[in-house]
N, C-alpha and C positions, 0 to 999 in steps of 0.2 A: 172111663171108669175113674180116673185121676179127678176129673171134674165133678163126680157125683161124690167122692171122699172129701174132696175140699168143701163141697156145698154143705155137706153132713156134718163135717167139723166146726164150720162157720155158725150152723144152725145151733149146734149144742153147745157153742160157748156163748152165742149171744142168749139162749136159754139160761145156762148157769149164771152169767152175770145178771140178768134179770132178776131171778131167783136171790142171789147173794145179797143184791144191791137194794132189797126190800127194806132193811132195817132204817129206822126214821133216824136224822142226825139227832144226838143227844141233847142240843141246845133246844130243839123243836119239842122233844119228847118231854123233857122235865119242865118247859113251860106251861105245857099240856097238862102235866099230870101233879105240878105244884107240889112238889116233895123233894123233903131232904133227906129223906130215909131214917137210918136210926142215930144219923149223927147229931151232936152236941155241938152247938156254936160255944166258942169260949172267948170270943173277942179278938182283937190283935191279929186277924186272921187266922186264927187257930181252930180246930176242928176235931174232936173227941170222936173216935169209933169205940163204943161200949163192946161191942162184938171182940174186938182184938184187943183192947186197953192200950191203943195207940193214938198219940196225938200227933195231928200233920199240920204243917203250913200249907194253907190253900192254894199258894201261887209256886211257879216254879222258883227253883234257886237264883236268886239275883232280882227278883222281882220285888215289889214292896206293896204293903196291905195299905191303901189308903181310900176313906172314904167309901169302905164296903167293896171295894173292887182292887183286882190285881192290877198294879202300875208298872211300866217299865216292860222291857224284854228279857226273858228268861236268859241266863248264860248257858254257853256252850262251853264244856271242858272235856278232856282226856278222863279217862277212867280215874287213875291214880289221882288226878288234882281235883275231881269232884268229891272224893272221899275225903282229902284234905280240907278242901273248905268248907265242906259240911262239918267236919269235927271242929273248925274254927270259928263255926258261925255262932254269932250273938243274936238272935232275933226273938221278939216278943217277950224280951225278958228271960230267955232261956240261953245256956250254951252248951245243952247236951243234945245237940242237933247230930243226923247220921242220914247218910243215903239207905232209904229201905232195902230190904231183902226182896227177892222176886216174889216170894209166897204173899210176903205183906204188900205189894204193888198190885199183884193180880186179885186181891181183896177188895180192891177200889172198881175193878172192871166192870161194867155194867153191859149185860149181854144183850138187853132189848134195844140197844141203839148204837151208833157209830159215828165216828169223826167229832169230838173225841169220843172214846167208848167209857167215859165217866161222867158223874154226875156234874153236870155242869153248873148245876146253883150252886153247889157246896164248892166244886174245885174250878172255877172259872178260870183261873190263869192255865191251865193244863190245856196243852194243844195236841193237836192229832199228830204227835210226831214221837220219835224215839227217845227213852228215857232210861238213863244207868240204872241198874240195881246196885247192889253193893257186893254182889257175889262173882266171883271170877269162875271161869269153865274148870271144873276138875281136871279134865283130860287135856285141856289147851290154856294153859296158863296165860298165855298172850291174848286170850279171850275172855269178854265178860258178858253176863246175863242182863237183858235190857228188855223192855215192855214197849211196844209199839202202839200208842193209844189211839191212832186210827181206829182199829177194830179189837184191841186189848190181845195181841199175840204177842208171846214172849219168843226169844231168841237166846241161843248160848254160843254164839258165834261173832260177836261185834270184837272188832279190833279193838283193845283197850288205847290204841293211840289216837282213834276215831273220838271227836268231839262231840258230845249229845247233850242234851237237859239233864237234868235230874231233880228230884222232889227231895224235901226234908220232912223227916219223921223223927218224933222220940217216944221214949217207953214210957 
């Protein structure tokens, strides 16, 4: 009976994995579909989202926009340092940057694809990794909200002392 149970669990696990993993990678999806969605290109690595009224830097914080692509590596910082870095950033002629709220970040998630679950034609510098939001966990102040761009899932229990990537946005 134990062997039967084990085989049944393994079969179901394999089936679930096969169903879940059917989503194409976003790079392949957006190469095929050739769409930038509703985004408006502003130049200098900036993109406007008319649905939210937000302007985004197309790369991760710490990267630069050169020759139409993100260059360099995105920086990894603990929560408070990421917030401070964003507040002091001067980028593309603006100095009013901030780390986005979790709802603002989830507005970027593309559910039709994965790894990273974001429009890679628009946000080519965003990797399938965890990115800080600007929000603390209400019940556990030592934790912060983050978004994992592999699948677009968000979490509210990331230790603020951990270092993650972060994005930049302005109103």
